[in-house]
C-alpha angles and dihedrals in degrees: 000000000000126000135195131219107276096031115133112231138177133203142163122250127190133207117177102323096328118106120198129186113222128193126192149136127274106248101172141011115226114205120228112277094022138098124230111277118274087254089068099033092068091052097058113100093211131032117285103219125218135322118289126230093232139047111283139177142234110223126199116214117187120340103321111353114117131192135185099208127186109270096223090065097050121106127184114244117219113243 
């Protein structure tokens, strides 16, 4: 599935045995083989890992919290 900047998406994240549903807005499209731009990398609270072999997305949740979730878990939210 492909998304555009401004699309609202939701996904599930897991830490330990706790699952949380997150919803946010696509802020940037990251081409396959690349990392999010330096502008976004400094905003992530935790490391971002390595480049992915497919197009991916930076998602803003709340005012200034950014995530780089796995694409296969993203679902578009109806407006």
